[in-house]
LUMSEPA-241717 format. One line per 5 residues: their letters; for each residue x, y, z of N, C-alpha, C, O. Coordinates in nm, 3 decimals. Atoms other than C-alpha are relative to their C-alpha. Layout:
<atoms>
a	X/Y/Z/X/Y/Z/X/Y/Z/X/Y/Z ~ ...
</atoms>
This chain:
<atoms>
mgily	0.039/0.150/-0.038/17.226/9.983/26.370/-0.053/-0.078/-0.122/-0.126/-0.026/-0.206 ~ 0.041/0.070/0.107/17.166/9.727/26.138/-0.141/-0.065/0.008/-0.221/-0.023/0.092 ~ 0.158/0.063/-0.014/16.838/9.509/26.084/0.017/-0.151/0.017/0.104/-0.196/-0.058 ~ 0.037/0.127/-0.017/16.767/9.154/26.184/-0.121/-0.039/-0.093/-0.234/-0.003/-0.059 ~ 0.118/0.073/0.086/16.545/8.980/25.906/-0.027/-0.140/0.037/0.064/-0.222/0.027
lvptp	0.028/0.124/-0.018/16.359/8.675/26.009/-0.077/-0.059/-0.138/-0.188/-0.017/-0.169 ~ 0.045/0.012/0.149/16.301/8.515/25.654/-0.050/-0.146/-0.017/0.029/-0.240/-0.009 ~ 0.038/0.129/0.020/16.076/8.221/25.592/0.044/-0.086/-0.105/0.094/-0.022/-0.198 ~ -0.044/0.074/0.107/16.162/7.946/25.365/-0.074/-0.098/-0.038/-0.149/-0.138/0.052 ~ 0.104/0.108/0.030/15.972/7.670/25.169/-0.014/-0.118/0.087/0.089/-0.156/0.141
vgnme	0.030/0.101/-0.092/15.830/7.391/25.370/-0.008/-0.123/-0.086/-0.043/-0.229/-0.035 ~ 0.018/0.095/0.115/15.837/7.180/25.037/0.035/0.054/-0.113/0.154/0.050/-0.143 ~ 0.004/-0.057/0.126/15.778/7.353/24.712/0.078/0.124/-0.013/0.040/0.220/0.055 ~ -0.100/-0.096/0.021/16.053/7.587/24.604/-0.069/0.137/-0.066/-0.028/0.253/-0.067 ~ 0.078/-0.124/0.073/15.804/7.798/24.420/-0.067/0.110/0.128/-0.108/0.224/0.105
dmtfr	0.080/-0.064/-0.090/15.659/7.911/24.759/0.114/0.118/0.075/0.087/0.175/0.181 ~ -0.100/-0.087/-0.039/15.986/8.135/24.804/-0.074/0.122/-0.050/-0.142/0.121/-0.152 ~ 0.048/-0.142/0.045/15.884/8.511/24.795/0.126/0.064/-0.061/0.241/0.039/-0.026 ~ -0.098/-0.088/0.060/16.067/8.758/24.565/0.067/0.091/0.109/0.185/0.121/0.090 ~ -0.061/-0.075/-0.092/16.139/8.965/24.864/0.109/-0.066/0.109/0.211/-0.015/0.156
airil	-0.083/0.108/-0.074/16.283/8.681/25.065/0.148/-0.029/-0.063/0.248/-0.048/0.006 ~ -0.088/0.038/0.094/16.516/8.613/24.770/0.088/0.134/0.001/0.210/0.126/-0.010 ~ -0.092/-0.134/0.004/16.634/8.998/24.780/0.056/0.010/0.123/0.172/0.050/0.131 ~ -0.060/-0.033/-0.138/16.684/9.011/25.146/0.109/-0.076/0.009/0.216/-0.024/0.042 ~ -0.105/0.089/-0.023/16.889/8.700/25.150/0.133/0.031/-0.088/0.248/0.001/-0.056
keadt	-0.123/-0.044/0.086/17.106/8.840/24.865/0.089/0.113/0.059/0.212/0.121/0.069 ~ -0.067/-0.114/-0.070/17.145/9.167/25.035/0.069/0.003/0.121/0.151/0.091/0.145 ~ -0.050/0.009/-0.156/17.234/9.063/25.398/0.179/-0.018/-0.016/0.246/-0.060/-0.111 ~ -0.159/0.026/-0.009/17.603/9.057/25.493/0.014/-0.143/0.052/0.111/-0.210/0.017 ~ -0.021/0.142/-0.028/17.543/8.720/25.657/-0.139/-0.078/0.031/-0.226/-0.021/0.096
vlced	0.121/0.076/-0.016/17.267/8.447/25.661/0.043/-0.087/0.091/0.151/-0.146/0.086 ~ -0.006/0.120/-0.109/17.211/8.225/25.968/-0.076/-0.092/-0.029/-0.186/-0.069/-0.080 ~ 0.081/0.127/0.045/17.092/7.897/25.918/0.016/-0.135/0.116/0.111/-0.138/0.195 ~ -0.006/0.106/-0.077/17.034/7.574/26.109/0.111/-0.087/-0.048/0.208/-0.116/0.022 ~ -0.106/0.085/0.045/17.233/7.361/25.890/0.040/0.059/-0.129/-0.040/0.085/-0.219
trtsg	-0.055/-0.061/0.122/17.467/7.502/25.631/-0.018/-0.088/-0.117/-0.027/-0.033/-0.227 ~ 0.016/0.092/0.137/17.428/7.200/25.386/-0.139/0.018/-0.052/-0.162/0.053/-0.168 ~ 0.141/-0.029/0.037/17.052/7.220/25.391/-0.018/0.133/-0.068/-0.049/0.137/-0.187 ~ 0.030/-0.111/0.049/17.025/7.583/25.349/0.103/0.035/-0.127/0.059/0.116/-0.208 ~ -0.101/-0.012/0.084/17.342/7.584/25.119/-0.071/-0.047/-0.150/-0.046/0.009/-0.257
illkh	0.061/0.032/0.116/17.113/7.386/24.872/-0.122/0.107/-0.052/-0.142/0.128/-0.172 ~ 0.092/-0.089/0.012/16.835/7.633/24.896/0.040/0.140/-0.056/-0.026/0.202/-0.140 ~ -0.058/-0.099/0.078/17.045/7.913/24.817/0.057/0.016/-0.109/0.056/0.119/-0.177 ~ -0.061/0.043/0.149/17.229/7.763/24.532/-0.124/-0.013/-0.100/-0.102/0.010/-0.219 ~ 0.095/0.006/0.092/16.896/7.711/24.376/-0.065/0.130/-0.038/-0.138/0.134/-0.137
fdihn	0.030/-0.133/0.010/16.823/8.084/24.403/0.102/0.084/-0.026/0.089/0.205/-0.008 ~ -0.106/-0.090/0.015/17.153/8.197/24.313/0.052/0.079/0.083/0.129/0.166/0.043 ~ -0.056/-0.064/-0.134/17.232/8.327/24.653/0.149/-0.038/0.046/0.169/-0.153/0.087 ~ -0.132/0.031/-0.041/17.599/8.333/24.735/0.071/0.064/0.142/0.188/0.062/0.180 ~ -0.068/-0.062/-0.112/17.625/8.512/25.046/0.049/-0.096/0.125/0.025/-0.217/0.124
hlmsh	-0.071/0.094/-0.097/17.812/8.382/25.368/-0.108/-0.060/0.081/-0.208/0.003/0.113 ~ 0.080/0.079/-0.098/17.644/8.118/25.579/0.056/-0.002/0.127/0.178/-0.008/0.137 ~ -0.039/0.012/-0.134/17.661/8.108/25.945/-0.086/-0.107/0.079/-0.208/-0.090/0.077 ~ 0.082/0.088/-0.065/17.546/7.796/26.161/-0.053/0.073/0.130/0.017/0.136/0.209 ~ 0.068/-0.094/-0.113/17.290/7.943/26.411/-0.125/-0.116/0.028/-0.223/-0.121/-0.047
hkfne	0.110/0.079/-0.034/17.069/7.663/26.582/-0.017/-0.028/0.164/0.056/0.025/0.248 ~ 0.035/-0.004/-0.117/16.923/7.560/26.890/0.095/-0.057/0.113/0.064/-0.051/0.232 ~ -0.114/0.052/-0.077/17.233/7.404/27.040/0.102/0.094/0.032/0.181/0.083/0.125 ~ -0.126/-0.110/-0.027/17.455/7.711/27.007/-0.076/0.138/-0.009/0.003/0.231/-0.008 ~ 0.062/-0.115/-0.002/17.206/7.996/26.993/0.035/0.092/0.114/0.058/0.212/0.094
hgtsa	-0.048/-0.067/-0.109/17.292/8.092/27.351/0.146/0.054/0.007/0.192/0.145/0.076 ~ -0.135/-0.051/-0.003/17.628/8.118/27.274/0.066/0.105/-0.095/0.159/0.182/-0.074 ~ -0.030/-0.081/0.144/17.648/8.282/26.923/-0.076/0.149/0.004/-0.032/0.249/-0.055 ~ 0.103/-0.131/0.025/17.347/8.557/26.983/0.080/0.131/0.038/0.076/0.233/-0.030 ~ -0.057/-0.130/-0.045/17.553/8.804/27.179/0.106/0.058/-0.102/0.119/0.180/-0.109
giver	-0.109/-0.046/0.106/17.833/8.838/26.906/-0.086/0.044/-0.103/-0.067/0.155/-0.153 ~ 0.090/-0.032/0.115/17.559/8.839/26.647/-0.065/0.159/0.022/-0.057/0.247/-0.064 ~ 0.058/-0.118/-0.027/17.373/9.133/26.825/0.116/0.129/-0.005/0.094/0.246/-0.037 ~ -0.104/-0.108/0.023/17.711/9.315/26.836/0.018/0.038/-0.160/0.039/0.151/-0.203 ~ -0.023/-0.039/0.148/17.743/9.304/26.471/-0.118/0.055/-0.063/-0.100/0.130/-0.159
lkgge	0.128/-0.079/0.028/17.384/9.413/26.418/0.018/0.150/0.044/0.003/0.241/-0.038 ~ -0.038/-0.127/-0.054/17.476/9.715/26.657/0.102/0.060/-0.083/0.106/0.183/-0.091 ~ -0.124/-0.063/0.097/17.778/9.771/26.421/-0.039/0.045/-0.139/0.038/0.098/-0.218 ~ 0.067/-0.025/0.130/17.536/9.813/26.129/0.001/-0.091/-0.103/-0.001/-0.044/-0.217 ~ -0.004/0.097/0.070/17.544/9.478/25.973/-0.160/-0.044/-0.025/-0.243/-0.048/0.066
tiali	0.145/0.071/0.040/17.219/9.338/25.800/0.033/-0.145/0.001/0.125/-0.194/-0.066 ~ -0.008/0.141/-0.038/17.178/8.982/25.921/-0.124/-0.056/-0.035/-0.220/0.014/-0.001 ~ 0.118/0.065/0.035/16.903/8.734/25.783/0.013/-0.147/0.083/0.114/-0.217/0.088 ~ 0.009/0.154/-0.071/16.790/8.410/25.993/-0.093/-0.082/-0.069/-0.210/-0.045/-0.063 ~ 0.079/0.097/0.055/16.646/8.118/25.798/0.010/-0.127/0.095/0.102/-0.151/0.175
sdagt	-0.032/0.151/-0.075/16.565/7.757/25.942/-0.025/-0.080/-0.109/-0.060/-0.032/-0.217 ~ -0.003/0.106/0.097/16.560/7.439/25.757/-0.128/0.019/-0.091/-0.114/-0.004/-0.212 ~ 0.128/-0.017/0.073/16.203/7.509/25.632/-0.092/0.082/0.095/-0.082/0.071/0.217 ~ 0.105/-0.077/-0.069/15.921/7.747/25.741/0.061/0.122/0.053/0.164/0.174/0.012 ~ -0.020/-0.136/-0.054/15.918/8.050/25.953/0.084/0.003/0.131/0.027/-0.044/0.229
pgisd	-0.077/0.008/-0.128/16.199/8.090/26.230/-0.081/0.051/0.127/-0.149/0.153/0.132 ~ 0.091/-0.038/-0.119/16.046/8.100/26.564/-0.116/-0.094/0.027/-0.158/-0.120/0.140 ~ 0.133/0.098/-0.009/15.751/7.862/26.487/0.085/-0.150/-0.001/0.126/-0.198/-0.107 ~ -0.064/0.105/-0.034/15.917/7.546/26.640/0.125/-0.033/-0.068/0.162/-0.147/-0.096 ~ -0.117/0.003/0.008/16.234/7.640/26.535/0.080/0.105/0.041/0.014/0.203/0.076
pgffl	-0.062/-0.099/-0.060/16.526/7.858/26.646/-0.049/0.149/-0.062/-0.088/0.163/-0.178 ~ 0.016/-0.158/0.055/16.468/8.257/26.614/-0.070/0.070/0.120/-0.049/0.191/0.129 ~ 0.044/-0.086/-0.119/16.278/8.358/26.941/0.121/0.063/0.082/0.130/0.184/0.101 ~ -0.135/-0.064/-0.087/16.615/8.402/27.153/0.070/0.109/-0.069/0.098/0.214/-0.011 ~ -0.089/-0.109/0.066/16.803/8.598/26.902/-0.095/0.123/-0.013/-0.049/0.234/0.013
areai	0.081/-0.109/0.045/16.508/8.818/26.810/-0.027/0.079/0.128/-0.026/0.202/0.122 ~ 0.002/-0.055/-0.110/16.451/8.881/27.177/0.127/0.076/0.067/0.111/0.169/0.147 ~ -0.114/-0.062/-0.034/16.812/8.974/27.238/0.017/0.133/-0.075/0.044/0.241/-0.021 ~ -0.023/-0.116/0.095/16.834/9.202/26.944/-0.122/0.122/0.026/-0.102/0.242/0.009 ~ 0.116/-0.081/-0.042/16.500/9.359/27.046/0.067/0.078/0.127/0.091/0.198/0.114
aagvt	-0.058/-0.050/-0.138/16.648/9.436/27.405/0.113/0.091/-0.024/0.134/0.182/0.057 ~ -0.104/-0.083/0.041/16.950/9.591/27.225/-0.026/0.131/-0.068/0.059/0.220/-0.080 ~ 0.044/-0.090/0.069/16.744/9.819/27.039/0.009/-0.023/-0.157/-0.023/0.067/-0.235 ~ 0.004/0.016/0.137/16.793/9.661/26.704/-0.111/-0.021/-0.064/-0.192/-0.087/0.002 ~ 0.130/0.032/0.082/16.511/9.648/26.428/0.006/-0.152/-0.020/0.110/-0.216/-0.035
vqtlp	0.012/0.129/0.025/16.380/9.316/26.385/-0.126/0.003/-0.086/-0.232/0.053/-0.047 ~ 0.109/0.013/0.101/16.164/9.247/26.078/-0.024/-0.145/-0.043/0.069/-0.219/-0.075 ~ 0.033/0.146/0.033/15.979/8.918/26.002/-0.080/0.004/-0.125/-0.194/0.050/-0.125 ~ 0.086/0.008/0.104/15.878/8.859/25.651/-0.102/-0.084/-0.012/-0.077/-0.191/0.044 ~ 0.100/0.101/0.034/15.557/8.680/25.549/0.037/-0.091/-0.090/0.098/-0.067/-0.195
gataf	-0.013/0.109/0.084/15.565/8.359/25.419/-0.033/-0.141/0.047/-0.121/-0.165/0.130 ~ 0.044/0.137/-0.051/15.561/7.993/25.460/0.023/-0.054/0.108/0.130/-0.041/0.167 ~ 0.013/0.072/-0.159/15.469/7.796/25.771/-0.090/-0.124/-0.030/-0.193/-0.111/-0.095 ~ 0.097/0.090/0.012/15.324/7.461/25.779/-0.152/0.002/0.054/-0.247/-0.030/-0.017 ~ 0.107/0.015/-0.060/15.052/7.488/26.022/-0.122/0.098/-0.068/-0.238/0.058/-0.060
vpalv	0.122/-0.067/0.037/14.836/7.768/25.856/-0.069/-0.080/-0.120/-0.191/-0.091/-0.114 ~ 0.076/0.066/0.121/14.749/7.575/25.526/-0.040/-0.146/0.059/-0.128/-0.206/-0.003 ~ 0.059/0.113/-0.056/14.696/7.263/25.736/-0.123/0.021/0.071/-0.213/-0.063/0.058 ~ 0.103/-0.049/-0.083/14.453/7.442/25.971/-0.101/0.033/-0.098/-0.206/-0.030/-0.088 ~ 0.085/-0.051/0.084/14.277/7.618/25.692/-0.070/-0.107/-0.092/-0.189/-0.092/-0.118
ssglp	0.031/0.117/0.066/14.238/7.296/25.489/-0.063/-0.123/0.081/-0.114/-0.224/0.035 ~ 0.072/0.125/-0.085/14.119/7.079/25.770/-0.125/-0.022/-0.003/-0.158/-0.141/0.000 ~ 0.137/-0.032/0.009/13.764/7.178/25.754/-0.061/0.023/0.151/-0.181/0.007/0.175 ~ 0.020/-0.018/-0.132/13.774/7.257/26.130/0.000/0.143/0.028/0.061/0.216/-0.050 ~ 0.007/-0.178/-0.016/13.711/7.626/26.267/0.127/0.043/0.024/0.206/0.000/0.108
cdrfc	-0.149/-0.071/-0.014/14.002/7.829/26.226/-0.008/0.146/0.040/0.096/0.211/0.043 ~ 0.002/-0.124/-0.084/13.868/8.159/26.382/0.076/0.025/0.103/0.135/0.132/0.119 ~ -0.046/-0.004/-0.113/13.996/8.067/26.698/0.085/-0.128/0.021/0.023/-0.234/0.012 ~ -0.083/0.124/0.001/14.301/7.808/26.746/0.110/0.040/0.089/0.147/0.154/0.117 ~ -0.140/-0.007/-0.099/14.602/7.727/26.978/0.097/-0.090/-0.090/0.061/-0.187/-0.156
fegfl	-0.134/0.062/0.062/14.950/7.621/26.834/0.060/-0.061/0.121/0.079/0.008/0.221 ~ -0.053/0.062/-0.103/15.097/7.363/27.054/0.137/-0.056/-0.048/0.220/-0.091/0.036 ~ -0.111/0.072/0.051/15.372/7.227/26.818/0.040/-0.124/0.031/-0.047/-0.209/0.015 ~ -0.058/0.145/-0.016/15.572/6.920/26.902/-0.017/-0.011/0.156/0.033/0.073/0.230 ~ -0.002/0.033/-0.130/15.480/6.765/27.239/0.116/-0.060/0.038/0.191/-0.110/-0.047
pqkkg	-0.117/0.081/-0.043/15.742/6.621/27.458/-0.013/-0.138/-0.036/-0.122/-0.196/-0.037 ~ -0.037/0.126/0.064/15.876/6.302/27.329/-0.045/-0.102/0.113/-0.116/-0.197/0.080 ~ 0.025/0.092/-0.109/15.839/6.121/27.667/-0.078/0.048/0.113/-0.201/0.039/0.118 ~ 0.053/-0.061/-0.111/15.790/6.286/27.990/-0.068/0.088/-0.027/-0.025/0.158/-0.118 ~ 0.081/-0.111/0.001/15.505/6.526/28.024/-0.096/0.012/-0.125/-0.157/0.114/-0.155
rmsrl	0.078/0.012/0.134/15.329/6.413/27.701/-0.159/0.010/0.022/-0.245/0.085/-0.024 ~ 0.163/0.021/-0.027/15.002/6.291/27.845/-0.053/0.092/0.088/-0.174/0.116/0.096 ~ 0.055/-0.118/-0.079/15.008/6.570/28.101/-0.035/0.101/-0.066/-0.121/0.173/-0.016 ~ 0.020/-0.102/0.066/15.012/6.810/27.833/-0.122/-0.010/-0.076/-0.189/0.090/-0.103 ~ 0.146/0.038/0.065/14.710/6.640/27.654/-0.113/0.012/0.096/-0.221/0.056/0.057
ealkd	0.091/-0.012/-0.124/14.524/6.629/27.994/-0.048/0.135/0.031/-0.162/0.156/0.071 ~ 0.012/-0.148/-0.015/14.561/7.012/28.021/-0.089/0.052/-0.109/-0.168/0.144/-0.090 ~ 0.078/-0.050/0.121/14.407/7.055/27.680/-0.145/-0.071/-0.009/-0.220/-0.028/-0.096 ~ 0.099/0.069/-0.013/14.123/6.827/27.754/-0.130/0.078/-0.033/-0.208/0.034/-0.117 ~ 0.104/-0.092/0.003/13.867/7.111/27.783/0.009/0.129/-0.093/-0.071/0.222/-0.097
eqrtm	-0.015/-0.117/0.077/14.020/7.337/27.531/-0.088/0.011/-0.123/-0.091/-0.076/-0.209 ~ 0.110/-0.017/0.105/13.747/7.483/27.299/0.049/0.048/-0.133/-0.017/0.028/-0.234 ~ -0.041/-0.026/0.117/13.953/7.621/27.047/0.074/-0.120/-0.084/0.116/-0.219/-0.025 ~ -0.067/0.110/0.082/14.107/7.407/26.732/0.142/-0.005/0.047/0.205/0.096/0.077 ~ -0.128/0.001/-0.061/14.426/7.277/26.844/0.106/-0.049/-0.116/0.057/-0.122/-0.202
ifyes	-0.068/0.037/0.100/14.732/7.222/26.618/0.151/-0.071/0.044/0.218/-0.025/0.137 ~ -0.127/0.087/-0.075/15.038/6.983/26.680/0.084/-0.025/-0.120/0.032/-0.032/-0.231 ~ -0.093/0.037/0.095/15.339/6.909/26.483/0.065/-0.152/0.048/0.097/-0.169/0.166 ~ -0.042/0.130/-0.052/15.461/6.534/26.495/0.084/-0.070/-0.117/0.064/-0.039/-0.235 ~ -0.084/0.072/0.085/15.711/6.310/26.325/-0.090/-0.143/-0.048/-0.173/-0.191/0.028
pyrvv	0.060/0.106/0.047/15.584/6.014/26.122/-0.001/-0.116/0.085/-0.097/-0.193/0.088 ~ -0.025/0.110/-0.096/15.735/5.771/26.385/-0.108/0.015/0.120/-0.137/-0.089/0.179 ~ 0.067/-0.001/-0.118/15.507/5.890/26.658/-0.168/0.044/-0.035/-0.250/0.068/0.054 ~ 0.143/-0.036/0.040/15.173/5.973/26.468/-0.109/-0.097/0.045/-0.225/-0.066/0.073 ~ 0.113/0.106/-0.038/15.003/5.651/26.552/-0.017/0.015/0.159/-0.130/0.012/0.206
klleq	-0.009/-0.013/-0.130/15.116/5.695/26.930/-0.091/0.125/0.065/-0.169/0.126/0.161 ~ 0.088/-0.130/-0.039/14.986/6.070/26.930/-0.173/-0.041/-0.006/-0.247/-0.019/0.090 ~ 0.147/0.037/0.028/14.628/5.941/26.792/-0.030/-0.073/0.104/-0.125/-0.035/0.172 ~ 0.035/0.097/-0.106/14.626/5.662/27.038/-0.023/0.098/0.137/-0.132/0.097/0.196 ~ -0.006/-0.071/-0.119/14.709/5.905/27.333/-0.138/0.129/-0.016/-0.199/0.166/0.084
maevf	0.106/-0.097/0.022/14.444/6.169/27.198/-0.135/-0.073/0.003/-0.236/-0.021/0.050 ~ 0.147/0.082/-0.023/14.166/5.897/27.173/-0.019/-0.022/0.148/-0.128/-0.012/0.205 ~ 0.005/0.037/-0.146/14.242/5.811/27.518/-0.044/0.130/0.085/-0.125/0.124/0.177 ~ 0.013/-0.119/-0.087/14.243/6.171/27.651/-0.139/0.083/-0.044/-0.220/0.129/0.036 ~ 0.100/-0.094/0.063/13.997/6.356/27.414/-0.134/-0.081/-0.030/-0.241/-0.021/-0.036
gddrr	0.101/0.088/0.065/13.773/6.043/27.299/0.027/-0.013/-0.120/0.076/0.080/-0.185 ~ -0.038/0.049/0.146/13.807/5.850/26.975/-0.120/0.060/-0.102/-0.114/0.028/-0.220 ~ 0.085/-0.064/0.071/13.504/6.054/26.846/0.032/0.118/-0.044/-0.034/0.168/-0.136 ~ -0.028/-0.146/0.037/13.676/6.386/26.825/0.046/0.027/-0.149/0.131/-0.047/-0.198 ~ -0.063/-0.022/0.122/13.735/6.534/26.486/0.150/0.029/-0.020/0.209/0.102/0.059
vsccr	-0.158/-0.032/0.028/14.098/6.544/26.342/0.024/0.001/-0.141/-0.045/-0.065/-0.218 ~ -0.051/0.002/0.131/14.278/6.624/26.029/0.155/-0.018/0.007/0.223/0.067/0.064 ~ -0.128/0.001/-0.011/14.620/6.487/25.985/0.057/0.050/-0.167/0.011/-0.002/-0.269 ~ -0.063/-0.051/0.126/14.810/6.660/25.691/0.154/-0.014/0.012/0.224/0.019/0.108 ~ -0.131/0.048/0.024/15.133/6.544/25.561/0.065/0.043/-0.124/0.004/0.046/-0.231
eiski	-0.049/-0.027/0.114/15.388/6.651/25.336/-0.032/0.139/-0.073/-0.010/0.149/-0.193 ~ 0.055/-0.128/0.042/15.258/7.011/25.283/0.083/0.071/-0.113/0.196/0.114/-0.091 ~ -0.029/-0.088/0.132/15.316/7.178/24.930/0.090/-0.099/-0.064/0.158/-0.059/-0.158 ~ -0.097/0.102/0.091/15.513/6.869/24.807/-0.089/-0.086/-0.066/-0.210/-0.082/-0.043 ~ 0.063/0.089/0.103/15.415/6.609/24.549/-0.117/-0.076/0.058/-0.230/-0.078/0.008
heesv	0.092/0.075/-0.067/15.249/6.385/24.799/-0.088/0.046/0.112/-0.141/-0.024/0.199 ~ 0.103/-0.064/-0.111/15.051/6.622/25.006/-0.120/-0.083/0.008/-0.181/-0.134/-0.086 ~ 0.122/0.083/-0.042/14.779/6.450/25.193/-0.084/0.040/0.114/-0.018/0.064/0.216 ~ 0.042/-0.029/-0.124/14.522/6.534/25.443/-0.096/-0.126/0.022/-0.161/-0.170/-0.073 ~ 0.095/0.096/-0.029/14.323/6.257/25.618/-0.084/0.031/0.113/-0.046/0.042/0.229
rgtia	0.095/-0.066/-0.104/14.028/6.367/25.793/-0.098/-0.095/0.047/-0.113/-0.200/-0.017 ~ 0.101/0.089/-0.053/13.754/6.207/26.006/0.009/-0.002/0.148/0.079/0.088/0.194 ~ -0.011/0.011/-0.142/13.717/6.108/26.387/0.139/-0.053/0.021/0.212/-0.091/-0.071 ~ -0.142/0.047/-0.025/14.031/6.009/26.565/0.001/-0.147/0.000/0.112/-0.200/-0.013 ~ 0.020/0.146/0.031/13.912/5.644/26.545/0.022/-0.027/-0.124/0.099/-0.117/-0.158
evleh	-0.015/0.027/0.149/13.880/5.670/26.184/0.164/0.025/-0.056/0.228/-0.059/-0.119 ~ -0.129/-0.009/0.040/14.213/5.820/26.119/0.109/-0.059/0.062/0.220/-0.066/0.010 ~ -0.112/0.105/-0.059/14.401/5.609/26.362/-0.015/-0.125/-0.072/0.086/-0.189/-0.100 ~ -0.004/0.145/0.064/14.269/5.295/26.190/0.062/0.031/-0.149/0.125/-0.060/-0.203 ~ -0.085/0.004/0.117/14.402/5.445/25.859/0.132/-0.011/0.021/0.196/-0.082/-0.056
freta	-0.164/-0.007/-0.008/14.759/5.505/25.991/0.033/-0.125/0.048/0.151/-0.154/0.031 ~ -0.049/0.112/-0.018/14.757/5.169/26.122/0.005/-0.096/-0.102/0.078/-0.194/-0.096 ~ -0.010/0.073/0.142/14.703/5.022/25.792/0.074/0.062/-0.098/0.110/-0.003/-0.196 ~ -0.090/-0.073/0.104/14.896/5.277/25.601/0.113/0.076/0.086/0.090/0.172/0.159 ~ -0.102/-0.050/-0.080/15.239/5.343/25.746/0.021/0.146/-0.027/0.022/0.183/-0.145
prgef	0.016/-0.144/0.030/15.260/5.721/25.790/0.163/0.044/-0.057/0.270/-0.005/-0.022 ~ -0.127/-0.054/0.069/15.530/5.906/25.586/0.008/0.151/-0.003/-0.099/0.212/-0.014 ~ -0.015/-0.145/-0.006/15.675/6.278/25.599/-0.034/0.044/0.122/-0.079/-0.026/0.212 ~ 0.042/-0.082/-0.123/15.622/6.533/25.848/-0.148/0.054/0.000/-0.199/0.113/-0.095 ~ 0.143/-0.028/-0.048/15.269/6.588/26.019/-0.037/0.133/0.054/0.032/0.193/0.135
vvvva	0.048/-0.093/-0.094/15.058/6.862/26.114/-0.122/-0.058/0.030/-0.199/-0.103/-0.055 ~ 0.134/0.067/-0.049/14.777/6.736/26.333/-0.110/0.086/0.046/-0.080/0.142/0.151 ~ 0.066/-0.106/-0.046/14.485/6.957/26.380/-0.141/-0.057/0.043/-0.222/-0.107/-0.035 ~ 0.104/0.069/-0.087/14.223/6.844/26.641/-0.108/0.114/0.038/-0.084/0.224/0.086 ~ 0.126/-0.116/-0.051/13.863/7.017/26.696/0.024/0.003/0.152/0.072/-0.083/0.226
gntkq	0.015/-0.038/-0.158/13.828/7.170/27.029/-0.117/-0.065/0.069/-0.192/-0.134/0.000 ~ 0.103/0.070/-0.086/13.585/7.051/27.318/-0.111/0.093/-0.023/-0.104/0.206/0.023 ~ 0.111/-0.077/0.012/13.254/7.179/27.211/-0.135/-0.037/0.092/-0.229/0.039/0.114 ~ 0.090/0.052/-0.056/13.048/6.938/27.412/-0.048/0.074/0.121/-0.167/0.076/0.151 ~ 0.018/-0.072/-0.144/13.074/7.143/27.746/-0.104/0.109/-0.035/-0.184/0.146/0.051
ne	0.117/-0.119/0.041/12.853/7.412/27.570/-0.131/-0.050/-0.059/-0.215/0.029/-0.100 ~ 0.129/0.057/0.043/12.578/7.185/27.465/-0.109/-0.041/0.100/-0.215/-0.088/0.059
</atoms>
């Protein structure tokens, strides 16, 4: 049996790549990636010349069976995403599940993921939290927020810069505009920034200053029901 490695890659700063991740990618028979062009730049930076194979959310159901057969045949295969840890709002879960079901060893390396630094630096409780990732873009968006109205744990969301203002407006409507929030963008990059305050305060900021970069939105849980 081979081994399937899920390998985190930097969400911004190339220095966040681990020595072990570089070694595994150099030793793997094949490196699976979302976009060969994006990952090609990363691998070139670290002088890695292994074969790249496209594996993304649109083809993973069709390619996973063949990949599992190669793993069963003894190959070492590494899976990376465009940024961060595979499986966290990126492809990875389906292949890992299929490999495990086939008796293949699956190992995930520790490494970069956007929500952990955003949570820890938010100033909000991080002993208990729930990760929600991306909300539906249209249908089901408000109903999902409504379902979280009484959630007591700190909540974590991913959002694009084009929908941050809309997300904050919807959160103000459902959670109340006095709920604490931290919007962290461009994590580990030159222009990394966290805007903290009430939803009303942070919403006002981004109405005046156009959001840029990918966002992690960290929202305080509902503690009023315990008061």
